[in-house]
C-alpha positions in Angstrom: 126.5 101.9 254.4 126.0 98.5 255.8 125.2 95.1 254.3 121.6 94.5 253.8 119.6 92.7 256.5 116.3 92.1 254.9 114.1 92.6 258.0 115.8 95.9 258.9 115.6 97.2 255.3 111.9 96.1 255.0 111.0 98.1 258.1 112.6 101.2 256.5 110.8 100.7 253.2 107.5 100.2 255.0 107.9 103.4 256.9 107.9 105.4 253.7 104.9 103.6 252.1 101.7 105.6 251.4 103.5 108.9 251.6 104.5 111.3 248.8 108.2 110.7 248.4 111.0 111.5 246.0 112.9 108.6 244.3 116.4 108.6 242.8 117.1 105.5 240.7 120.4 105.0 238.9 122.0 102.0 237.1 125.2 101.9 235.3 128.1 99.8 234.2 129.4 103.2 233.2 132.8 103.7 231.7 134.0 100.7 233.6 132.9 98.4 230.7 134.7 100.2 227.9 137.9 100.8 230.0 138.4 97.0 230.2 136.9 95.9 227.0 136.6 98.2 224.0 133.8 96.1 222.6 131.7 96.3 225.8 128.3 97.9 225.6 127.8 100.7 228.1 124.3 100.9 229.7 122.8 103.0 232.3 119.6 104.6 233.5 119.1 107.7 235.7 116.0 109.4 237.2 116.2 111.9 240.0 113.4 113.4 242.1 110.5 111.5 240.6 107.6 112.2 243.0 105.7 109.0 243.7 103.5 107.4 246.3 104.0 103.6 246.6 101.5 101.4 248.3 104.0 98.8 249.4 107.6 98.0 249.0 109.3 94.6 249.1 112.9 93.5 249.4 113.7 90.0 248.2 116.8 88.0 247.6 119.3 85.6 249.1 123.0 85.8 249.6 124.7 89.0 248.8 122.4 90.8 246.4 118.7 91.8 246.6 115.9 93.3 244.6 113.9 96.2 246.0 110.5 96.9 244.5 108.0 99.7 245.1 104.4 99.0 244.0 102.7 102.1 242.5 99.1 102.6 241.3 100.0 101.8 237.7 103.2 99.7 238.0 106.4 99.1 239.7 109.8 100.7 240.4 112.5 98.2 241.2 116.3 98.0 241.6 118.2 94.7 241.2 121.6 94.0 242.7 121.3 96.1 245.8 123.7 95.0 248.6 124.0 97.9 251.0 121.8 100.5 252.7 121.6 103.2 255.3 119.3 105.9 256.5 121.0 109.3 256.4 120.8 112.2 258.8 117.9 113.6 256.8 115.9 110.4 257.2 116.3 109.3 253.5 116.6 105.6 252.7 119.8 105.1 250.6 120.4 101.7 248.9 123.2 100.8 246.6 124.8 97.9 244.8 128.5 97.8 244.3 130.6 95.3 242.4 133.6 93.4 243.8 135.9 96.4 243.2 133.5 98.7 245.0 132.2 100.5 242.0 128.6 101.7 242.0 126.3 99.6 239.8 122.8 100.5 241.1 121.4 103.1 243.5 117.8 103.5 244.8 117.1 106.3 247.2 113.8 107.3 248.8 113.2 110.5 250.7 110.4 112.9 251.7 112.4 115.9 250.4 114.1 116.3 247.0 117.6 115.0 246.4 120.3 117.6 245.7 123.7 117.1 244.2 
């Protein structure tokens, strides 16, 4: 994955707009929190292969982290804290946010075919 360049990422997001796509969205502070602080509250969210069509997508932010939003007919999907992206060999747009130690904190992936483990 490479650091986000807003213009490059925006082009990739725009290319998938108005198409039926599959979305993977994951957020976590995972077990990291409780390993370092027994009183920490673990949180996370996970959705895989949600089939959606978004009218437009937008990447915003400054510095080292960004928010990516996808506008649906009835609302939004967004990921906050994204700092890297790539297009894989299957043409899927993969975005992620890692903390300073390299641990995954957020992932947003968009593809025209379902994601498999």
